[in-house]
N, CA, C and O atoms as a GROMACS GRO file, in nm:
protein
  384
    1UNK      N    1   8.739   9.283   8.247
    1UNK     CA    2   8.875   9.319   8.282
    1UNK      C    3   8.892   9.322   8.433
    1UNK      O    4   8.987   9.264   8.484
    2UNK      N    5   8.804   9.390   8.508
    2UNK     CA    6   8.813   9.396   8.654
    2UNK      C    7   8.725   9.287   8.713
    2UNK      O    8   8.608   9.273   8.676
    3UNK      N    9   8.782   9.211   8.805
    3UNK     CA   10   8.708   9.106   8.874
    3UNK      C   11   8.680   9.150   9.017
    3UNK      O   12   8.751   9.234   9.072
    4UNK      N   13   8.577   9.093   9.077
    4UNK     CA   14   8.530   9.137   9.209
    4UNK      C   15   8.638   9.131   9.316
    4UNK      O   16   8.637   9.213   9.408
    5UNK      N   17   8.730   9.037   9.307
    5UNK     CA   18   8.834   9.024   9.409
    5UNK      C   19   8.958   9.109   9.381
    5UNK      O   20   9.052   9.109   9.461
    6UNK      N   21   8.960   9.181   9.270
    6UNK     CA   22   9.078   9.260   9.235
    6UNK      C   23   9.102   9.376   9.330
    6UNK      O   24   9.009   9.443   9.376
    7UNK      N   25   9.230   9.397   9.359
    7UNK     CA   26   9.280   9.517   9.426
    7UNK      C   27   9.348   9.598   9.316
    7UNK      O   28   9.455   9.561   9.267
    8UNK      N   29   9.284   9.707   9.278
    8UNK     CA   30   9.321   9.781   9.158
    8UNK      C   31   9.399   9.907   9.194
    8UNK      O   32   9.362   9.982   9.284
    9UNK      N   33   9.508   9.929   9.122
    9UNK     CA   34   9.584  10.053   9.130
    9UNK      C   35   9.565  10.128   8.999
    9UNK      O   36   9.592  10.074   8.892
   10UNK      N   37   9.519  10.252   9.008
   10UNK     CA   38   9.507  10.338   8.891
   10UNK      C   39   9.621  10.439   8.897
   10UNK      O   40   9.637  10.510   8.996
   11UNK      N   41   9.700  10.444   8.791
   11UNK     CA   42   9.811  10.538   8.783
   11UNK      C   43   9.770  10.650   8.689
   11UNK      O   44   9.747  10.628   8.570
   12UNK      N   45   9.762  10.770   8.744
   12UNK     CA   46   9.719  10.886   8.665
   12UNK      C   47   9.571  10.912   8.684
   12UNK      O   48   9.488  10.829   8.649
   13UNK      N   49   9.538  11.027   8.739
   13UNK     CA   50   9.399  11.058   8.773
   13UNK      C   51   9.345  11.179   8.698
   13UNK      O   52   9.242  11.234   8.737
   14UNK      N   53   9.411  11.220   8.591
   14UNK     CA   54   9.363  11.337   8.517
   14UNK      C   55   9.226  11.312   8.457
   14UNK      O   56   9.143  11.403   8.449
   15UNK      N   57   9.200  11.189   8.413
   15UNK     CA   58   9.068  11.153   8.361
   15UNK      C   59   9.001  11.063   8.465
   15UNK      O   60   9.046  10.951   8.488
   16UNK      N   61   8.896  11.112   8.527
   16UNK     CA   62   8.835  11.042   8.640
   16UNK      C   63   8.698  10.982   8.610
   16UNK      O   64   8.634  10.930   8.702
   17UNK      N   65   8.651  10.988   8.488
   17UNK     CA   66   8.513  10.948   8.460
   17UNK      C   67   8.484  10.800   8.486
   17UNK      O   68   8.368  10.764   8.503
   18UNK      N   69   8.585  10.715   8.490
   18UNK     CA   70   8.560  10.571   8.509
   18UNK      C   71   8.588  10.524   8.651
   18UNK      O   72   8.564  10.407   8.682
   19UNK      N   73   8.638  10.609   8.737
   19UNK     CA   74   8.682  10.566   8.870
   19UNK      C   75   8.570  10.500   8.950
   19UNK      O   76   8.592  10.395   9.009
   20UNK      N   77   8.453  10.559   8.953
   20UNK     CA   78   8.342  10.503   9.032
   20UNK      C   79   8.302  10.366   8.980
   20UNK      O   80   8.276  10.275   9.059
   21UNK      N   81   8.295  10.350   8.850
   21UNK     CA   82   8.259  10.220   8.792
   21UNK      C   83   8.366  10.116   8.822
   21UNK      O   84   8.334  10.002   8.856
   22UNK      N   85   8.493  10.155   8.811
   22UNK     CA   86   8.601  10.061   8.841
   22UNK      C   87   8.596  10.021   8.988
   22UNK      O   88   8.616   9.904   9.020
   23UNK      N   89   8.572  10.117   9.077
   23UNK     CA   90   8.562  10.085   9.220
   23UNK      C   91   8.445   9.992   9.247
   23UNK      O   92   8.454   9.902   9.331
   24UNK      N   93   8.336  10.012   9.176
   24UNK     CA   94   8.219   9.926   9.193
   24UNK      C   95   8.243   9.783   9.151
   24UNK      O   96   8.175   9.692   9.199
   25UNK      N   97   8.337   9.762   9.061
   25UNK     CA   98   8.366   9.629   9.011
   25UNK      C   99   8.475   9.557   9.091
   25UNK      O  100   8.490   9.435   9.078
   26UNK      N  101   8.550   9.630   9.174
   26UNK     CA  102   8.666   9.574   9.243
   26UNK      C  103   8.644   9.569   9.394
   26UNK      O  104   8.551   9.632   9.446
   27UNK      N  105   8.730   9.495   9.463
   27UNK     CA  106   8.722   9.495   9.609
   27UNK      C  107   8.786   9.622   9.666
   27UNK      O  108   8.746   9.670   9.772
   28UNK      N  109   8.887   9.676   9.594
   28UNK     CA  110   8.955   9.798   9.637
   28UNK      C  111   9.008   9.871   9.515
   28UNK      O  112   9.058   9.808   9.422
   29UNK      N  113   8.996  10.001   9.516
   29UNK     CA  114   9.054  10.085   9.411
   29UNK      C  115   9.140  10.190   9.478
   29UNK      O  116   9.094  10.265   9.564
   30UNK      N  117   9.267  10.195   9.438
   30UNK     CA  118   9.361  10.296   9.486
   30UNK      C  119   9.408  10.372   9.364
   30UNK      O  120   9.446  10.312   9.264
   31UNK      N  121   9.406  10.504   9.372
   31UNK     CA  122   9.455  10.585   9.262
   31UNK      C  123   9.568  10.674   9.308
   31UNK      O  124   9.566  10.726   9.419
   32UNK      N  125   9.669  10.690   9.222
   32UNK     CA  126   9.778  10.782   9.251
   32UNK      C  127   9.792  10.880   9.136
   32UNK      O  128   9.766  10.847   9.020
   33UNK      N  129   9.834  11.000   9.170
   33UNK     CA  130   9.851  11.103   9.069
   33UNK      C  131   9.898  11.233   9.131
   33UNK      O  132   9.943  11.237   9.245
   34UNK      N  133   9.886  11.339   9.053
   34UNK     CA  134   9.926  11.472   9.098
   34UNK      C  135   9.832  11.520   9.208
   34UNK      O  136   9.717  11.478   9.216
   35UNK      N  137   9.882  11.609   9.295
   35UNK     CA  138   9.805  11.657   9.410
   35UNK      C  139   9.666  11.708   9.372
   35UNK      O  140   9.568  11.672   9.437
   36UNK      N  141   9.656  11.792   9.269
   36UNK     CA  142   9.526  11.848   9.229
   36UNK      C  143   9.431  11.738   9.183
   36UNK      O  144   9.312  11.742   9.214
   37UNK      N  145   9.483  11.640   9.109
   37UNK     CA  146   9.399  11.530   9.062
   37UNK      C  147   9.354  11.442   9.177
   37UNK      O  148   9.241  11.392   9.176
   38UNK      N  149   9.439  11.422   9.276
   38UNK     CA  150   9.403  11.344   9.395
   38UNK      C  151   9.288  11.413   9.468
   38UNK      O  152   9.191  11.348   9.508
   39UNK      N  153   9.298  11.543   9.485
   39UNK     CA  154   9.192  11.619   9.551
   39UNK      C  155   9.059  11.602   9.477
   39UNK      O  156   8.957  11.575   9.540
   40UNK      N  157   9.060  11.615   9.347
   40UNK     CA  158   8.938  11.603   9.268
   40UNK      C  159   8.882  11.460   9.273
   40UNK      O  160   8.761  11.442   9.284
   41UNK      N  161   8.969  11.361   9.265
   41UNK     CA  162   8.924  11.222   9.272
   41UNK      C  163   8.861  11.191   9.407
   41UNK      O  164   8.760  11.122   9.414
   42UNK      N  165   8.922  11.241   9.514
   42UNK     CA  166   8.864  11.221   9.648
   42UNK      C  167   8.725  11.282   9.656
   42UNK      O  168   8.633  11.223   9.713
   43UNK      N  169   8.708  11.400   9.600
   43UNK     CA  170   8.578  11.467   9.602
   43UNK      C  171   8.477  11.389   9.517
   43UNK      O  172   8.364  11.366   9.561
   44UNK      N  173   8.517  11.348   9.398
   44UNK     CA  174   8.427  11.276   9.308
   44UNK      C  175   8.383  11.141   9.365
   44UNK      O  176   8.270  11.098   9.340
   45UNK      N  177   8.470  11.076   9.439
   45UNK     CA  178   8.443  10.940   9.487
   45UNK      C  179   8.417  10.933   9.637
   45UNK      O  180   8.425  10.826   9.696
   46UNK      N  181   8.386  11.045   9.698
   46UNK     CA  182   8.365  11.050   9.844
   46UNK      C  183   8.265  10.946   9.896
   46UNK      O  184   8.287  10.892  10.004
   47UNK      N  185   8.155  10.917   9.824
   47UNK     CA  186   8.060  10.818   9.877
   47UNK      C  187   8.111  10.674   9.875
   47UNK      O  188   8.049  10.587   9.938
   48UNK      N  189   8.219  10.647   9.807
   48UNK     CA  190   8.266  10.510   9.791
   48UNK      C  191   8.354  10.470   9.908
   48UNK      O  192   8.447  10.543   9.944
   49UNK      N  193   8.325  10.356   9.969
   49UNK     CA  194   8.404  10.313  10.084
   49UNK      C  195   8.522  10.223  10.048
   49UNK      O  196   8.598  10.183  10.135
   50UNK      N  197   8.538  10.190   9.920
   50UNK     CA  198   8.648  10.104   9.878
   50UNK      C  199   8.744  10.175   9.783
   50UNK      O  200   8.818  10.110   9.710
   51UNK      N  201   8.743  10.308   9.783
   51UNK     CA  202   8.832  10.385   9.696
   51UNK      C  203   8.912  10.484   9.778
   51UNK      O  204   8.860  10.551   9.867
   52UNK      N  205   9.040  10.492   9.747
   52UNK     CA  206   9.127  10.590   9.813
   52UNK      C  207   9.228  10.641   9.711
   52UNK      O  208   9.260  10.575   9.613
   53UNK      N  209   9.276  10.762   9.738
   53UNK     CA  210   9.364  10.829   9.643
   53UNK      C  211   9.477  10.896   9.718
   53UNK      O  212   9.458  10.951   9.827
   54UNK      N  213   9.596  10.891   9.658
   54UNK     CA  214   9.715  10.947   9.723
   54UNK      C  215   9.807  11.007   9.617
   54UNK      O  216   9.806  10.964   9.501
   55UNK      N  217   9.885  11.105   9.657
   55UNK     CA  218   9.985  11.156   9.564
   55UNK      C  219  10.087  11.046   9.532
   55UNK      O  220  10.125  10.968   9.619
   56UNK      N  221  10.129  11.042   9.410
   56UNK     CA  222  10.228  10.943   9.370
   56UNK      C  223  10.252  10.949   9.221
   56UNK      O  224  10.184  11.022   9.148
   57UNK      N  225  10.348  10.872   9.176
   57UNK     CA  226  10.384  10.867   9.035
   57UNK      C  227  10.419  10.724   8.998
   57UNK      O  228  10.446  10.641   9.084
   58UNK      N  229  10.417  10.696   8.870
   58UNK     CA  230  10.440  10.560   8.821
   58UNK      C  231  10.577  10.505   8.861
   58UNK      O  232  10.595  10.383   8.865
   59UNK      N  233  10.672  10.591   8.890
   59UNK     CA  234  10.804  10.543   8.929
   59UNK      C  235  10.829  10.557   9.080
   59UNK      O  236  10.939  10.530   9.127
   60UNK      N  237  10.727  10.598   9.154
   60UNK     CA  238  10.737  10.613   9.300
   60UNK      C  239  10.600  10.586   9.360
   60UNK      O  240  10.526  10.679   9.393
   61UNK      N  241  10.566  10.458   9.375
   61UNK     CA  242  10.433  10.418   9.420
   61UNK      C  243  10.437  10.394   9.571
   61UNK      O  244  10.508  10.304   9.618
   62UNK      N  245  10.361  10.473   9.648
   62UNK     CA  246  10.365  10.463   9.794
   62UNK      C  247  10.277  10.350   9.848
   62UNK      O  248  10.178  10.374   9.917
   63UNK      N  249  10.315  10.227   9.815
   63UNK     CA  250  10.235  10.112   9.859
   63UNK      C  251  10.328   9.993   9.879
   63UNK      O  252  10.440   9.991   9.828
   64UNK      N  253  10.280   9.895   9.954
   64UNK     CA  254  10.364   9.779   9.984
   64UNK      C  255  10.380   9.685   9.864
   64UNK      O  256  10.302   9.689   9.769
   65UNK      N  257  10.481   9.603   9.871
   65UNK     CA  258  10.515   9.511   9.763
   65UNK      C  259  10.405   9.408   9.739
   65UNK      O  260  10.338   9.363   9.832
   66UNK      N  261  10.388   9.370   9.612
   66UNK     CA  262  10.304   9.258   9.568
   66UNK      C  263  10.160   9.267   9.617
   66UNK      O  264  10.100   9.164   9.649
   67UNK      N  265  10.104   9.385   9.622
   67UNK     CA  266   9.969   9.403   9.677
   67UNK      C  267   9.860   9.404   9.570
   67UNK      O  268   9.755   9.342   9.590
   68UNK      N  269   9.880   9.471   9.460
   68UNK     CA  270   9.775   9.492   9.362
   68UNK      C  271   9.766   9.377   9.262
   68UNK      O  272   9.868   9.329   9.212
   69UNK      N  273   9.644   9.334   9.235
   69UNK     CA  274   9.622   9.227   9.137
   69UNK      C  275   9.602   9.284   8.997
   69UNK      O  276   9.611   9.211   8.898
   70UNK      N  277   9.573   9.414   8.989
   70UNK     CA  278   9.550   9.478   8.860
   70UNK      C  279   9.599   9.622   8.867
   70UNK      O  280   9.566   9.696   8.960
   71UNK      N  281   9.677   9.662   8.767
   71UNK     CA  282   9.720   9.801   8.754
   71UNK      C  283   9.662   9.856   8.625
   71UNK      O  284   9.682   9.799   8.518
   72UNK      N  285   9.589   9.967   8.636
   72UNK     CA  286   9.536  10.038   8.520
   72UNK      C  287   9.619  10.164   8.503
   72UNK      O  288   9.613  10.256   8.585
   73UNK      N  289   9.695  10.168   8.395
   73UNK     CA  290   9.790  10.276   8.372
   73UNK      C  291   9.732  10.376   8.273
   73UNK      O  292   9.729  10.352   8.153
   74UNK      N  293   9.687  10.490   8.325
   74UNK     CA  294   9.628  10.594   8.240
   74UNK      C  295   9.734  10.684   8.179
   74UNK      O  296   9.701  10.770   8.097
   75UNK      N  297   9.859  10.666   8.218
   75UNK     CA  298   9.966  10.749   8.164
   75UNK      C  299  10.039  10.681   8.049
   75UNK      O  300  10.107  10.748   7.971
   76UNK      N  301  10.026  10.550   8.036
   76UNK     CA  302  10.089  10.475   7.929
   76UNK      C  303  10.239  10.463   7.945
   76UNK      O  304  10.298  10.517   8.039
   77UNK      N  305  10.299  10.391   7.854
   77UNK     CA  306  10.442  10.369   7.861
   77UNK      C  307  10.473  10.231   7.916
   77UNK      O  308  10.384  10.153   7.949
   78UNK      N  309  10.600  10.203   7.925
   78UNK     CA  310  10.645  10.074   7.976
   78UNK      C  311  10.624  10.065   8.127
   78UNK      O  312  10.636  10.166   8.197
   79UNK      N  313  10.593   9.946   8.178
   79UNK     CA  314  10.584   9.929   8.324
   79UNK      C  315  10.717   9.964   8.391
   79UNK      O  316  10.824   9.928   8.341
   80UNK      N  317  10.709  10.033   8.501
   80UNK     CA  318  10.829  10.074   8.574
   80UNK      C  319  10.864   9.968   8.679
   80UNK      O  320  10.781   9.884   8.712
   81UNK      N  321  10.986   9.972   8.732
   81UNK     CA  322  11.020   9.881   8.842
   81UNK      C  323  10.926   9.897   8.961
   81UNK      O  324  10.894   9.798   9.028
   82UNK      N  325  10.881  10.018   8.990
   82UNK     CA  326  10.787  10.040   9.100
   82UNK      C  327  10.654   9.970   9.073
   82UNK      O  328  10.593   9.914   9.165
   83UNK      N  329  10.608   9.973   8.950
   83UNK     CA  330  10.484   9.904   8.915
   83UNK      C  331  10.501   9.753   8.932
   83UNK      O  332  10.413   9.686   8.986
   84UNK      N  333  10.612   9.700   8.887
   84UNK     CA  334  10.639   9.557   8.903
   84UNK      C  335  10.649   9.519   9.050
   84UNK      O  336  10.606   9.410   9.090
   85UNK      N  337  10.704   9.607   9.132
   85UNK     CA  338  10.720   9.582   9.276
   85UNK      C  339  10.585   9.566   9.345
   85UNK      O  340  10.570   9.477   9.429
   86UNK      N  341  10.487   9.649   9.312
   86UNK     CA  342  10.358   9.644   9.382
   86UNK      C  343  10.260   9.545   9.320
   86UNK      O  344  10.153   9.521   9.376
   87UNK      N  345  10.294   9.488   9.206
   87UNK     CA  346  10.205   9.393   9.139
   87UNK      C  347  10.218   9.254   9.202
   87UNK      O  348  10.328   9.202   9.217
   88UNK      N  349  10.105   9.196   9.238
   88UNK     CA  350  10.103   9.063   9.297
   88UNK      C  351  10.142   8.959   9.192
   88UNK      O  352  10.123   8.982   9.073
   89UNK      N  353  10.195   8.846   9.236
   89UNK     CA  354  10.223   8.739   9.140
   89UNK      C  355  10.096   8.703   9.062
   89UNK      O  356   9.990   8.684   9.121
   90UNK      N  357  10.110   8.693   8.932
   90UNK     CA  358   9.995   8.664   8.847
   90UNK      C  359   9.910   8.786   8.816
   90UNK      O  360   9.809   8.774   8.746
   91UNK      N  361   9.950   8.904   8.866
   91UNK     CA  362   9.875   9.026   8.842
   91UNK      C  363   9.885   9.073   8.698
   91UNK      O  364   9.968   9.024   8.621
   92UNK      N  365   9.800   9.170   8.663
   92UNK     CA  366   9.792   9.218   8.526
   92UNK      C  367   9.810   9.369   8.523
   92UNK      O  368   9.774   9.440   8.617
   93UNK      N  369   9.867   9.417   8.412
   93UNK     CA  370   9.882   9.560   8.387
   93UNK      C  371   9.818   9.591   8.253
   93UNK      O  372   9.846   9.526   8.153
   94UNK      N  373   9.729   9.692   8.253
   94UNK     CA  374   9.665   9.737   8.129
   94UNK      C  375   9.682   9.887   8.116
   94UNK      O  376   9.676   9.960   8.215
   95UNK      N  377   9.702   9.931   7.994
   95UNK     CA  378   9.698  10.074   7.964
   95UNK      C  379   9.554  10.109   7.934
   95UNK      O  380   9.487  10.040   7.856
   96UNK      N  381   9.505  10.217   7.997
   96UNK     CA  382   9.365  10.259   7.975
   96UNK      C  383   9.360  10.400   7.921
   96UNK      O  384   9.252  10.452   7.896
   0.00000   0.00000   0.00000
């Protein structure tokens, strides 16, 4: 599912057990979620140099347009306009 050149956005950080593995498989992993979850994800993934986490929500993604090649949506539901905005042409969205 994740390819080495992927720039991955993870939406929802309540479950963090796969973050390190996903970061290891991708060129970049960015996660957004609630403030407390962001804090925990930063602590859990501190040794990783290609992972970063920020407060955000599926309908308000603080990132530039067409950047991510893969979105992993841990919250489920239909893709939002914000998700479509940050997804690169040919990018993929999966519910995890």
